[in-house]
Jmol script that loads the backbone (N, CA, C; Angstrom):
load data "model"
ATOM      1  N   GLN A   1     151.652 140.149 -81.115  1.00  0.00           N
ATOM      2  CA  GLN A   1     151.520 138.707 -81.067  1.00  0.00           C
ATOM      3  C   GLN A   1     150.619 138.233 -82.210  1.00  0.00           C
ATOM      4  N   VAL A   2     151.002 137.107 -82.801  1.00  0.00           N
ATOM      5  CA  VAL A   2     150.287 136.561 -83.961  1.00  0.00           C
ATOM      6  C   VAL A   2     149.713 135.206 -83.585  1.00  0.00           C
ATOM      7  N   GLN A   3     148.469 134.986 -83.943  1.00  0.00           N
ATOM      8  CA  GLN A   3     147.836 133.684 -83.713  1.00  0.00           C
ATOM      9  C   GLN A   3     147.385 133.092 -85.047  1.00  0.00           C
ATOM     10  N   LEU A   4     147.605 131.805 -85.192  1.00  0.00           N
ATOM     11  CA  LEU A   4     147.132 131.053 -86.352  1.00  0.00           C
ATOM     12  C   LEU A   4     146.243 129.927 -85.836  1.00  0.00           C
ATOM     13  N   VAL A   5     145.029 129.854 -86.369  1.00  0.00           N
ATOM     14  CA  VAL A   5     144.077 128.829 -85.928  1.00  0.00           C
ATOM     15  C   VAL A   5     143.668 127.994 -87.128  1.00  0.00           C
ATOM     16  N   GLU A   6     143.944 126.679 -87.029  1.00  0.00           N
ATOM     17  CA  GLU A   6     143.613 125.759 -88.116  1.00  0.00           C
ATOM     18  C   GLU A   6     142.296 125.043 -87.828  1.00  0.00           C
ATOM     19  N   SER A   7     141.679 124.565 -88.903  1.00  0.00           N
ATOM     20  CA  SER A   7     140.505 123.714 -88.774  1.00  0.00           C
ATOM     21  C   SER A   7     140.419 122.838 -90.016  1.00  0.00           C
ATOM     22  N   GLY A   8     139.639 121.758 -89.904  1.00  0.00           N
ATOM     23  CA  GLY A   8     139.354 120.946 -91.077  1.00  0.00           C
ATOM     24  C   GLY A   8     140.005 119.581 -91.123  1.00  0.00           C
ATOM     25  N   GLY A   9     140.815 119.240 -90.149  1.00  0.00           N
ATOM     26  CA  GLY A   9     141.410 117.908 -90.160  1.00  0.00           C
ATOM     27  C   GLY A   9     140.387 116.844 -89.811  1.00  0.00           C
ATOM     28  N   GLY A  10     140.827 115.581 -89.865  1.00  0.00           N
ATOM     29  CA  GLY A  10     139.936 114.487 -89.512  1.00  0.00           C
ATOM     30  C   GLY A  10     140.391 113.171 -90.094  1.00  0.00           C
ATOM     31  N   LEU A  11     139.475 112.220 -90.064  1.00  0.00           N
ATOM     32  CA  LEU A  11     139.721 110.870 -90.575  1.00  0.00           C
ATOM     33  C   LEU A  11     139.036 110.718 -91.927  1.00  0.00           C
ATOM     34  N   VAL A  12     139.774 110.219 -92.897  1.00  0.00           N
ATOM     35  CA  VAL A  12     139.214 110.030 -94.232  1.00  0.00           C
ATOM     36  C   VAL A  12     139.773 108.750 -94.826  1.00  0.00           C
ATOM     37  N   GLN A  13     139.014 108.123 -95.699  1.00  0.00           N
ATOM     38  CA  GLN A  13     139.473 106.902 -96.357  1.00  0.00           C
ATOM     39  C   GLN A  13     140.431 107.237 -97.496  1.00  0.00           C
ATOM     40  N   PRO A  14     141.281 106.315 -97.859  1.00  0.00           N
ATOM     41  CA  PRO A  14     142.164 106.555 -99.019  1.00  0.00           C
ATOM     42  C   PRO A  14     141.344 106.931-100.245  1.00  0.00           C
ATOM     43  N   GLY A  15     141.850 107.924-100.971  1.00  0.00           N
ATOM     44  CA  GLY A  15     141.133 108.442-102.127  1.00  0.00           C
ATOM     45  C   GLY A  15     140.172 109.566-101.806  1.00  0.00           C
ATOM     46  N   GLY A  16     139.959 109.811-100.532  1.00  0.00           N
ATOM     47  CA  GLY A  16     139.029 110.854-100.122  1.00  0.00           C
ATOM     48  C   GLY A  16     139.652 112.235-100.125  1.00  0.00           C
ATOM     49  N   SER A  17     138.874 113.211 -99.666  1.00  0.00           N
ATOM     50  CA  SER A  17     139.302 114.615 -99.684  1.00  0.00           C
ATOM     51  C   SER A  17     139.050 115.272 -98.332  1.00  0.00           C
ATOM     52  N   LEU A  18     139.884 116.260 -98.045  1.00  0.00           N
ATOM     53  CA  LEU A  18     139.704 117.130 -96.893  1.00  0.00           C
ATOM     54  C   LEU A  18     140.131 118.540 -97.281  1.00  0.00           C
ATOM     55  N   ARG A  19     139.574 119.523 -96.587  1.00  0.00           N
ATOM     56  CA  ARG A  19     139.967 120.911 -96.805  1.00  0.00           C
ATOM     57  C   ARG A  19     140.363 121.519 -95.469  1.00  0.00           C
ATOM     58  N   LEU A  20     141.596 121.987 -95.405  1.00  0.00           N
ATOM     59  CA  LEU A  20     142.094 122.650 -94.209  1.00  0.00           C
ATOM     60  C   LEU A  20     141.989 124.159 -94.366  1.00  0.00           C
ATOM     61  N   SER A  21     141.696 124.823 -93.253  1.00  0.00           N
ATOM     62  CA  SER A  21     141.632 126.286 -93.239  1.00  0.00           C
ATOM     63  C   SER A  21     142.501 126.807 -92.115  1.00  0.00           C
ATOM     64  N   CYS A  22     143.035 127.994 -92.316  1.00  0.00           N
ATOM     65  CA  CYS A  22     143.853 128.637 -91.295  1.00  0.00           C
ATOM     66  C   CYS A  22     143.582 130.133 -91.331  1.00  0.00           C
ATOM     67  N   ALA A  23     143.311 130.687 -90.153  1.00  0.00           N
ATOM     68  CA  ALA A  23     143.052 132.118 -90.048  1.00  0.00           C
ATOM     69  C   ALA A  23     144.109 132.764 -89.158  1.00  0.00           C
ATOM     70  N   ALA A  24     144.677 133.852 -89.641  1.00  0.00           N
ATOM     71  CA  ALA A  24     145.682 134.593 -88.878  1.00  0.00           C
ATOM     72  C   ALA A  24     145.042 135.805 -88.220  1.00  0.00           C
ATOM     73  N   SER A  25     145.460 136.078 -86.998  1.00  0.00           N
ATOM     74  CA  SER A  25     144.969 137.264 -86.294  1.00  0.00           C
ATOM     75  C   SER A  25     146.079 137.785 -85.391  1.00  0.00           C
ATOM     76  N   GLY A  26     145.884 139.012 -84.912  1.00  0.00           N
ATOM     77  CA  GLY A  26     146.876 139.611 -84.038  1.00  0.00           C
ATOM     78  C   GLY A  26     147.374 140.927 -84.569  1.00  0.00           C
ATOM     79  N   SER A  27     148.479 141.384 -83.984  1.00  0.00           N
ATOM     80  CA  SER A  27     148.968 142.724 -84.259  1.00  0.00           C
ATOM     81  C   SER A  27     150.008 142.774 -85.372  1.00  0.00           C
ATOM     82  N   MET A  28     149.877 141.903 -86.338  1.00  0.00           N
ATOM     83  CA  MET A  28     150.841 141.901 -87.436  1.00  0.00           C
ATOM     84  C   MET A  28     150.613 143.092 -88.368  1.00  0.00           C
ATOM     85  N   ILE A  29     151.688 143.596 -88.943  1.00  0.00           N
ATOM     86  CA  ILE A  29     151.582 144.665 -89.929  1.00  0.00           C
ATOM     87  C   ILE A  29     151.935 144.171 -91.319  1.00  0.00           C
ATOM     88  N   GLY A  30     152.338 142.917 -91.424  1.00  0.00           N
ATOM     89  CA  GLY A  30     152.631 142.359 -92.733  1.00  0.00           C
ATOM     90  C   GLY A  30     152.697 140.845 -92.681  1.00  0.00           C
ATOM     91  N   ILE A  31     152.254 140.216 -93.758  1.00  0.00           N
ATOM     92  CA  ILE A  31     152.357 138.758 -93.923  1.00  0.00           C
ATOM     93  C   ILE A  31     153.066 138.507 -95.243  1.00  0.00           C
ATOM     94  N   ASN A  32     154.232 137.908 -95.199  1.00  0.00           N
ATOM     95  CA  ASN A  32     155.002 137.669 -96.421  1.00  0.00           C
ATOM     96  C   ASN A  32     154.566 136.399 -97.119  1.00  0.00           C
ATOM     97  N   SER A  33     154.277 135.375 -96.362  1.00  0.00           N
ATOM     98  CA  SER A  33     153.847 134.119 -96.957  1.00  0.00           C
ATOM     99  C   SER A  33     152.962 133.378 -95.966  1.00  0.00           C
ATOM    100  N   MET A  34     152.130 132.501 -96.512  1.00  0.00           N
ATOM    101  CA  MET A  34     151.343 131.591 -95.696  1.00  0.00           C
ATOM    102  C   MET A  34     151.429 130.217 -96.341  1.00  0.00           C
ATOM    103  N   GLY A  35     151.404 129.189 -95.510  1.00  0.00           N
ATOM    104  CA  GLY A  35     151.528 127.860 -96.071  1.00  0.00           C
ATOM    105  C   GLY A  35     151.228 126.778 -95.070  1.00  0.00           C
ATOM    106  N   TRP A  36     151.509 125.563 -95.481  1.00  0.00           N
ATOM    107  CA  TRP A  36     151.223 124.376 -94.670  1.00  0.00           C
ATOM    108  C   TRP A  36     152.450 123.476 -94.621  1.00  0.00           C
ATOM    109  N   TYR A  37     152.720 122.989 -93.443  1.00  0.00           N
ATOM    110  CA  TYR A  37     153.734 121.969 -93.204  1.00  0.00           C
ATOM    111  C   TYR A  37     153.054 120.767 -92.571  1.00  0.00           C
ATOM    112  N   ARG A  38     153.731 119.647 -92.550  1.00  0.00           N
ATOM    113  CA  ARG A  38     153.196 118.472 -91.871  1.00  0.00           C
ATOM    114  C   ARG A  38     154.312 117.715 -91.182  1.00  0.00           C
ATOM    115  N   GLN A  39     153.904 116.969 -90.152  1.00  0.00           N
ATOM    116  CA  GLN A  39     154.859 116.144 -89.412  1.00  0.00           C
ATOM    117  C   GLN A  39     154.206 114.824 -89.058  1.00  0.00           C
ATOM    118  N   ALA A  40     154.775 113.758 -89.583  1.00  0.00           N
ATOM    119  CA  ALA A  40     154.312 112.409 -89.276  1.00  0.00           C
ATOM    120  C   ALA A  40     155.110 111.868 -88.099  1.00  0.00           C
ATOM    121  N   PRO A  41     154.561 110.888 -87.376  1.00  0.00           N
ATOM    122  CA  PRO A  41     155.283 110.323 -86.220  1.00  0.00           C
ATOM    123  C   PRO A  41     156.675 109.833 -86.600  1.00  0.00           C
ATOM    124  N   GLY A  42     157.660 110.270 -85.843  1.00  0.00           N
ATOM    125  CA  GLY A  42     159.031 109.833 -86.076  1.00  0.00           C
ATOM    126  C   GLY A  42     159.733 110.523 -87.224  1.00  0.00           C
ATOM    127  N   LYS A  43     159.071 111.499 -87.837  1.00  0.00           N
ATOM    128  CA  LYS A  43     159.667 112.201 -88.971  1.00  0.00           C
ATOM    129  C   LYS A  43     159.778 113.691 -88.676  1.00  0.00           C
ATOM    130  N   GLU A  44     160.611 114.370 -89.456  1.00  0.00           N
ATOM    131  CA  GLU A  44     160.761 115.806 -89.305  1.00  0.00           C
ATOM    132  C   GLU A  44     159.604 116.542 -89.985  1.00  0.00           C
ATOM    133  N   ARG A  45     159.378 117.750 -89.544  1.00  0.00           N
ATOM    134  CA  ARG A  45     158.363 118.592 -90.164  1.00  0.00           C
ATOM    135  C   ARG A  45     158.821 118.945 -91.577  1.00  0.00           C
ATOM    136  N   GLU A  46     157.882 118.884 -92.530  1.00  0.00           N
ATOM    137  CA  GLU A  46     158.235 119.153 -93.919  1.00  0.00           C
ATOM    138  C   GLU A  46     157.223 120.074 -94.565  1.00  0.00           C
ATOM    139  N   LEU A  47     157.694 120.840 -95.539  1.00  0.00           N
ATOM    140  CA  LEU A  47     156.831 121.755 -96.268  1.00  0.00           C
ATOM    141  C   LEU A  47     155.883 120.966 -97.173  1.00  0.00           C
ATOM    142  N   VAL A  48     154.609 121.360 -97.144  1.00  0.00           N
ATOM    143  CA  VAL A  48     153.613 120.774 -98.040  1.00  0.00           C
ATOM    144  C   VAL A  48     153.351 121.740 -99.204  1.00  0.00           C
ATOM    145  N   ALA A  49     153.004 122.972 -98.870  1.00  0.00           N
ATOM    146  CA  ALA A  49     152.715 123.988 -99.888  1.00  0.00           C
ATOM    147  C   ALA A  49     152.763 125.363 -99.241  1.00  0.00           C
ATOM    148  N   GLN A  50     153.085 126.358-100.041  1.00  0.00           N
ATOM    149  CA  GLN A  50     153.100 127.727 -99.534  1.00  0.00           C
ATOM    150  C   GLN A  50     152.844 128.705-100.656  1.00  0.00           C
ATOM    151  N   ILE A  51     152.377 129.895-100.275  1.00  0.00           N
ATOM    152  CA  ILE A  51     152.197 130.989-101.227  1.00  0.00           C
ATOM    153  C   ILE A  51     152.923 132.196-100.670  1.00  0.00           C
ATOM    154  N   ILE A  52     153.896 132.687-101.400  1.00  0.00           N
ATOM    155  CA  ILE A  52     154.603 133.917-101.041  1.00  0.00           C
ATOM    156  C   ILE A  52     153.883 135.079-101.718  1.00  0.00           C
ATOM    157  N   SER A  53     153.732 136.178-100.982  1.00  0.00           N
ATOM    158  CA  SER A  53     153.031 137.329-101.519  1.00  0.00           C
ATOM    159  C   SER A  53     153.597 137.732-102.878  1.00  0.00           C
ATOM    160  N   GLY A  54     152.693 137.857-103.871  1.00  0.00           N
ATOM    161  CA  GLY A  54     153.119 138.244-105.198  1.00  0.00           C
ATOM    162  C   GLY A  54     153.694 137.119-106.022  1.00  0.00           C
ATOM    163  N   GLY A  55     153.733 135.910-105.449  1.00  0.00           N
ATOM    164  CA  GLY A  55     154.319 134.777-106.157  1.00  0.00           C
ATOM    165  C   GLY A  55     153.318 133.682-106.440  1.00  0.00           C
ATOM    166  N   SER A  56     153.796 132.651-107.091  1.00  0.00           N
ATOM    167  CA  SER A  56     152.966 131.499-107.404  1.00  0.00           C
ATOM    168  C   SER A  56     153.040 130.472-106.280  1.00  0.00           C
ATOM    169  N   PRO A  57     152.044 129.618-106.168  1.00  0.00           N
ATOM    170  CA  PRO A  57     152.100 128.574-105.153  1.00  0.00           C
ATOM    171  C   PRO A  57     153.287 127.640-105.376  1.00  0.00           C
ATOM    172  N   ASP A  58     153.801 127.153-104.291  1.00  0.00           N
ATOM    173  CA  ASP A  58     154.939 126.239-104.311  1.00  0.00           C
ATOM    174  C   ASP A  58     154.515 124.957-103.604  1.00  0.00           C
ATOM    175  N   TYR A  59     154.681 123.809-104.264  1.00  0.00           N
ATOM    176  CA  TYR A  59     154.230 122.532-103.717  1.00  0.00           C
ATOM    177  C   TYR A  59     155.396 121.562-103.562  1.00  0.00           C
ATOM    178  N   ALA A  60     155.307 120.737-102.532  1.00  0.00           N
ATOM    179  CA  ALA A  60     156.228 119.611-102.422  1.00  0.00           C
ATOM    180  C   ALA A  60     155.885 118.602-103.508  1.00  0.00           C
ATOM    181  N   ASP A  61     156.879 117.906-104.000  1.00  0.00           N
ATOM    182  CA  ASP A  61     156.658 116.954-105.100  1.00  0.00           C
ATOM    183  C   ASP A  61     155.614 115.902-104.741  1.00  0.00           C
ATOM    184  N   PHE A  62     155.558 115.505-103.483  1.00  0.00           N
ATOM    185  CA  PHE A  62     154.682 114.400-103.117  1.00  0.00           C
ATOM    186  C   PHE A  62     153.206 114.795-103.071  1.00  0.00           C
ATOM    187  N   VAL A  63     152.869 116.070-103.254  1.00  0.00           N
ATOM    188  CA  VAL A  63     151.461 116.476-103.267  1.00  0.00           C
ATOM    189  C   VAL A  63     151.055 117.125-104.586  1.00  0.00           C
ATOM    190  N   LYS A  64     151.983 117.310-105.500  1.00  0.00           N
ATOM    191  CA  LYS A  64     151.653 117.948-106.772  1.00  0.00           C
ATOM    192  C   LYS A  64     150.577 117.153-107.511  1.00  0.00           C
ATOM    193  N   GLY A  65     149.578 117.880-107.971  1.00  0.00           N
ATOM    194  CA  GLY A  65     148.475 117.259-108.688  1.00  0.00           C
ATOM    195  C   GLY A  65     147.363 116.754-107.789  1.00  0.00           C
ATOM    196  N   ARG A  66     147.598 116.744-106.467  1.00  0.00           N
ATOM    197  CA  ARG A  66     146.571 116.264-105.538  1.00  0.00           C
ATOM    198  C   ARG A  66     146.102 117.361-104.592  1.00  0.00           C
ATOM    199  N   PHE A  67     147.002 118.218-104.158  1.00  0.00           N
ATOM    200  CA  PHE A  67     146.678 119.276-103.203  1.00  0.00           C
ATOM    201  C   PHE A  67     146.692 120.639-103.906  1.00  0.00           C
ATOM    202  N   THR A  68     145.834 121.534-103.435  1.00  0.00           N
ATOM    203  CA  THR A  68     145.796 122.900-103.962  1.00  0.00           C
ATOM    204  C   THR A  68     145.758 123.880-102.794  1.00  0.00           C
ATOM    205  N   ILE A  69     146.664 124.840-102.824  1.00  0.00           N
ATOM    206  CA  ILE A  69     146.695 125.873-101.792  1.00  0.00           C
ATOM    207  C   ILE A  69     146.091 127.149-102.344  1.00  0.00           C
ATOM    208  N   ALA A  70     145.365 127.842-101.481  1.00  0.00           N
ATOM    209  CA  ALA A  70     144.766 129.120-101.861  1.00  0.00           C
ATOM    210  C   ALA A  70     144.859 130.070-100.686  1.00  0.00           C
ATOM    211  N   ARG A  71     144.948 131.342-100.991  1.00  0.00           N
ATOM    212  CA  ARG A  71     145.104 132.337 -99.936  1.00  0.00           C
ATOM    213  C   ARG A  71     144.118 133.473-100.149  1.00  0.00           C
ATOM    214  N   ASP A  72     143.467 133.896 -99.072  1.00  0.00           N
ATOM    215  CA  ASP A  72     142.595 135.070 -99.075  1.00  0.00           C
ATOM    216  C   ASP A  72     143.347 136.160 -98.305  1.00  0.00           C
ATOM    217  N   VAL A  73     143.960 137.066 -99.049  1.00  0.00           N
ATOM    218  CA  VAL A  73     144.811 138.068 -98.421  1.00  0.00           C
ATOM    219  C   VAL A  73     144.011 138.985 -97.510  1.00  0.00           C
ATOM    220  N   GLY A  74     142.840 139.405 -97.971  1.00  0.00           N
ATOM    221  CA  GLY A  74     142.032 140.334 -97.196  1.00  0.00           C
ATOM    222  C   GLY A  74     141.584 139.755 -95.864  1.00  0.00           C
ATOM    223  N   LYS A  75     141.255 138.463 -95.870  1.00  0.00           N
ATOM    224  CA  LYS A  75     140.788 137.802 -94.647  1.00  0.00           C
ATOM    225  C   LYS A  75     141.928 137.172 -93.869  1.00  0.00           C
ATOM    226  N   LYS A  76     143.156 137.270 -94.394  1.00  0.00           N
ATOM    227  CA  LYS A  76     144.326 136.692 -93.727  1.00  0.00           C
ATOM    228  C   LYS A  76     144.116 135.201 -93.490  1.00  0.00           C
ATOM    229  N   MET A  77     143.681 134.513 -94.526  1.00  0.00           N
ATOM    230  CA  MET A  77     143.428 133.081 -94.422  1.00  0.00           C
ATOM    231  C   MET A  77     144.169 132.325 -95.517  1.00  0.00           C
ATOM    232  N   VAL A  78     144.447 131.067 -95.230  1.00  0.00           N
ATOM    233  CA  VAL A  78     145.030 130.174 -96.220  1.00  0.00           C
ATOM    234  C   VAL A  78     144.301 128.841 -96.123  1.00  0.00           C
ATOM    235  N   PHE A  79     144.133 128.204 -97.278  1.00  0.00           N
ATOM    236  CA  PHE A  79     143.375 126.961 -97.367  1.00  0.00           C
ATOM    237  C   PHE A  79     144.236 125.905 -98.069  1.00  0.00           C
ATOM    238  N   LEU A  80     143.946 124.654 -97.732  1.00  0.00           N
ATOM    239  CA  LEU A  80     144.608 123.549 -98.409  1.00  0.00           C
ATOM    240  C   LEU A  80     143.555 122.520 -98.775  1.00  0.00           C
ATOM    241  N   GLN A  81     143.256 122.408-100.056  1.00  0.00           N
ATOM    242  CA  GLN A  81     142.350 121.385-100.558  1.00  0.00           C
ATOM    243  C   GLN A  81     143.165 120.139-100.861  1.00  0.00           C
ATOM    244  N   MET A  82     142.835 119.053-100.184  1.00  0.00           N
ATOM    245  CA  MET A  82     143.590 117.811-100.332  1.00  0.00           C
ATOM    246  C   MET A  82     142.696 116.750-100.963  1.00  0.00           C
ATOM    247  N   ASN A  83     143.044 116.313-102.155  1.00  0.00           N
ATOM    248  CA  ASN A  83     142.285 115.298-102.881  1.00  0.00           C
ATOM    249  C   ASN A  83     143.129 114.044-103.053  1.00  0.00           C
ATOM    250  N   ASN A  84     142.439 112.949-103.337  1.00  0.00           N
ATOM    251  CA  ASN A  84     143.125 111.667-103.546  1.00  0.00           C
ATOM    252  C   ASN A  84     144.117 111.389-102.414  1.00  0.00           C
ATOM    253  N   LEU A  85     143.643 111.490-101.205  1.00  0.00           N
ATOM    254  CA  LEU A  85     144.518 111.308-100.046  1.00  0.00           C
ATOM    255  C   LEU A  85     145.006 109.873 -99.942  1.00  0.00           C
ATOM    256  N   LYS A  86     146.238 109.737 -99.478  1.00  0.00           N
ATOM    257  CA  LYS A  86     146.885 108.434 -99.335  1.00  0.00           C
ATOM    258  C   LYS A  86     147.247 108.205 -97.872  1.00  0.00           C
ATOM    259  N   PRO A  87     147.382 106.954 -97.447  1.00  0.00           N
ATOM    260  CA  PRO A  87     147.769 106.690 -96.053  1.00  0.00           C
ATOM    261  C   PRO A  87     149.049 107.421 -95.647  1.00  0.00           C
ATOM    262  N   GLU A  88     149.969 107.586 -96.572  1.00  0.00           N
ATOM    263  CA  GLU A  88     151.220 108.271 -96.250  1.00  0.00           C
ATOM    264  C   GLU A  88     151.047 109.780 -96.049  1.00  0.00           C
ATOM    265  N   ASP A  89     149.843 110.302 -96.309  1.00  0.00           N
ATOM    266  CA  ASP A  89     149.559 111.704 -96.010  1.00  0.00           C
ATOM    267  C   ASP A  89     149.180 111.905 -94.545  1.00  0.00           C
ATOM    268  N   THR A  90     149.030 110.808 -93.809  1.00  0.00           N
ATOM    269  CA  THR A  90     148.683 110.900 -92.397  1.00  0.00           C
ATOM    270  C   THR A  90     149.765 111.653 -91.631  1.00  0.00           C
ATOM    271  N   ALA A  91     149.363 112.718 -90.950  1.00  0.00           N
ATOM    272  CA  ALA A  91     150.302 113.558 -90.217  1.00  0.00           C
ATOM    273  C   ALA A  91     149.532 114.650 -89.490  1.00  0.00           C
ATOM    274  N   VAL A  92     150.242 115.375 -88.648  1.00  0.00           N
ATOM    275  CA  VAL A  92     149.704 116.619 -88.101  1.00  0.00           C
ATOM    276  C   VAL A  92     150.091 117.733 -89.075  1.00  0.00           C
ATOM    277  N   TYR A  93     149.111 118.488 -89.500  1.00  0.00           N
ATOM    278  CA  TYR A  93     149.333 119.564 -90.459  1.00  0.00           C
ATOM    279  C   TYR A  93     149.349 120.902 -89.716  1.00  0.00           C
ATOM    280  N   TYR A  94     150.388 121.687 -89.978  1.00  0.00           N
ATOM    281  CA  TYR A  94     150.584 122.962 -89.297  1.00  0.00           C
ATOM    282  C   TYR A  94     150.494 124.120 -90.284  1.00  0.00           C
ATOM    283  N   CYS A  95     149.740 125.118 -89.901  1.00  0.00           N
ATOM    284  CA  CYS A  95     149.710 126.358 -90.660  1.00  0.00           C
ATOM    285  C   CYS A  95     150.943 127.184 -90.301  1.00  0.00           C
ATOM    286  N   ASN A  96     151.514 127.824 -91.295  1.00  0.00           N
ATOM    287  CA  ASN A  96     152.701 128.666 -91.093  1.00  0.00           C
ATOM    288  C   ASN A  96     152.488 130.014 -91.764  1.00  0.00           C
ATOM    289  N   ALA A  97     152.957 131.048 -91.119  1.00  0.00           N
ATOM    290  CA  ALA A  97     152.941 132.372 -91.739  1.00  0.00           C
ATOM    291  C   ALA A  97     154.220 133.103 -91.360  1.00  0.00           C
ATOM    292  N   LYS A  98     154.779 133.803 -92.310  1.00  0.00           N
ATOM    293  CA  LYS A  98     155.940 134.664 -92.031  1.00  0.00           C
ATOM    294  C   LYS A  98     155.414 136.089 -91.874  1.00  0.00           C
ATOM    295  N   THR A  99     155.490 136.576 -90.653  1.00  0.00           N
ATOM    296  CA  THR A  99     154.835 137.830 -90.310  1.00  0.00           C
ATOM    297  C   THR A  99     155.814 138.775 -89.620  1.00  0.00           C
ATOM    298  N   ARG A 100     155.412 140.038 -89.559  1.00  0.00           N
ATOM    299  CA  ARG A 100     156.151 140.992 -88.751  1.00  0.00           C
ATOM    300  C   ARG A 100     155.152 141.899 -88.040  1.00  0.00           C
ATOM    301  N   THR A 101     155.580 142.432 -86.895  1.00  0.00           N
ATOM    302  CA  THR A 101     154.763 143.360 -86.141  1.00  0.00           C
ATOM    303  C   THR A 101     155.549 144.663 -85.982  1.00  0.00           C
ATOM    304  N   LEU A 102     154.967 145.609 -85.260  1.00  0.00           N
ATOM    305  CA  LEU A 102     155.644 146.882 -85.041  1.00  0.00           C
ATOM    306  C   LEU A 102     156.927 146.711 -84.233  1.00  0.00           C
ATOM    307  N   ILE A 103     156.969 145.642 -83.444  1.00  0.00           N
ATOM    308  CA  ILE A 103     158.126 145.481 -82.553  1.00  0.00           C
ATOM    309  C   ILE A 103     158.958 144.252 -82.864  1.00  0.00           C
ATOM    310  N   THR A 104     158.564 143.445 -83.863  1.00  0.00           N
ATOM    311  CA  THR A 104     159.353 142.256 -84.195  1.00  0.00           C
ATOM    312  C   THR A 104     159.634 142.226 -85.687  1.00  0.00           C
ATOM    313  N   PRO A 105     160.777 141.698 -86.079  1.00  0.00           N
ATOM    314  CA  PRO A 105     161.083 141.560 -87.508  1.00  0.00           C
ATOM    315  C   PRO A 105     160.323 140.377 -88.095  1.00  0.00           C
ATOM    316  N   TRP A 106     160.553 140.110 -89.391  1.00  0.00           N
ATOM    317  CA  TRP A 106     159.921 138.962 -90.029  1.00  0.00           C
ATOM    318  C   TRP A 106     160.322 137.682 -89.288  1.00  0.00           C
ATOM    319  N   ARG A 107     159.330 136.867 -88.973  1.00  0.00           N
ATOM    320  CA  ARG A 107     159.616 135.593 -88.332  1.00  0.00           C
ATOM    321  C   ARG A 107     158.455 134.643 -88.564  1.00  0.00           C
ATOM    322  N   ASP A 108     158.711 133.360 -88.304  1.00  0.00           N
ATOM    323  CA  ASP A 108     157.710 132.326 -88.496  1.00  0.00           C
ATOM    324  C   ASP A 108     156.736 132.273 -87.328  1.00  0.00           C
ATOM    325  N   SER A 109     155.462 132.160 -87.664  1.00  0.00           N
ATOM    326  CA  SER A 109     154.417 131.882 -86.692  1.00  0.00           C
ATOM    327  C   SER A 109     153.774 130.551 -87.069  1.00  0.00           C
ATOM    328  N   TRP A 110     153.325 129.804 -86.050  1.00  0.00           N
ATOM    329  CA  TRP A 110     152.784 128.458 -86.274  1.00  0.00           C
ATOM    330  C   TRP A 110     151.437 128.294 -85.594  1.00  0.00           C
ATOM    331  N   GLY A 111     150.572 127.526 -86.242  1.00  0.00           N
ATOM    332  CA  GLY A 111     149.339 127.118 -85.608  1.00  0.00           C
ATOM    333  C   GLY A 111     149.580 125.943 -84.679  1.00  0.00           C
ATOM    334  N   GLN A 112     148.512 125.502 -84.033  1.00  0.00           N
ATOM    335  CA  GLN A 112     148.637 124.420 -83.055  1.00  0.00           C
ATOM    336  C   GLN A 112     148.663 123.051 -83.716  1.00  0.00           C
ATOM    337  N   GLY A 113     148.293 122.987 -84.980  1.00  0.00           N
ATOM    338  CA  GLY A 113     148.299 121.729 -85.712  1.00  0.00           C
ATOM    339  C   GLY A 113     146.930 121.078 -85.743  1.00  0.00           C
ATOM    340  N   THR A 114     146.653 120.393 -86.835  1.00  0.00           N
ATOM    341  CA  THR A 114     145.411 119.636 -86.965  1.00  0.00           C
ATOM    342  C   THR A 114     145.737 118.263 -87.536  1.00  0.00           C
ATOM    343  N   GLN A 115     145.152 117.239 -86.926  1.00  0.00           N
ATOM    344  CA  GLN A 115     145.467 115.863 -87.313  1.00  0.00           C
ATOM    345  C   GLN A 115     144.701 115.462 -88.578  1.00  0.00           C
ATOM    346  N   VAL A 116     145.424 114.895 -89.519  1.00  0.00           N
ATOM    347  CA  VAL A 116     144.831 114.294 -90.712  1.00  0.00           C
ATOM    348  C   VAL A 116     145.215 112.817 -90.708  1.00  0.00           C
ATOM    349  N   THR A 117     144.214 111.960 -90.726  1.00  0.00           N
ATOM    350  CA  THR A 117     144.441 110.521 -90.731  1.00  0.00           C
ATOM    351  C   THR A 117     143.755 109.915 -91.937  1.00  0.00           C
ATOM    352  N   VAL A 118     144.534 109.210 -92.742  1.00  0.00           N
ATOM    353  CA  VAL A 118     144.002 108.560 -93.942  1.00  0.00           C
ATOM    354  C   VAL A 118     144.088 107.056 -93.728  1.00  0.00           C
ATOM    355  N   SER A 119     142.935 106.439 -93.571  1.00  0.00           N
ATOM    356  CA  SER A 119     142.907 105.016 -93.245  1.00  0.00           C
ATOM    357  C   SER A 119     141.569 104.421 -93.632  1.00  0.00           C
ATOM    358  N   SER A 120     141.612 103.153 -94.018  1.00  0.00           N
ATOM    359  CA  SER A 120     140.371 102.452 -94.324  1.00  0.00           C
ATOM    360  C   SER A 120     139.875 101.681 -93.112  1.00  0.00           C
TER     361      SER A 120
END
end "model"
wireframe off; spacefill off
backbone 0.3
color backbone group
C-alpha cells in the first residue's frame, strides 16, 4: 500500500507564493514519476506538473514560468513552488505518483488533496 501526504496549501493574495510538499511512504519498490494535478469546482482534474524518473520536468502551459516542480528521490518527496499566483489557480491540488509494489503493477496513487485559494 502506498500513501501520499500533501502539505502547504492555504489562502494567498494574487501575486503571492505558496510551496506544496508531498511525501510518499509505504511498501513501494519503485516510483516512476511524481507530480501534481489540480481540480477546480465544476472542472475536471488536470495535470499541473510532473517529473518522470530520468526525465525533465513537464509543465502545463498555464503554469509555465510561474511554477517549479522539484523531486527528492531519496526522500520520496515532490515539491511545487508556485509564484505569481492568480485567482484562476484556485483549486484542490493533488499529489500523484506512479508506483509499483511486490504484488501490484505500475499504477497511480493519489494524495488526499490540499486546498489552494488565491483571493484578495
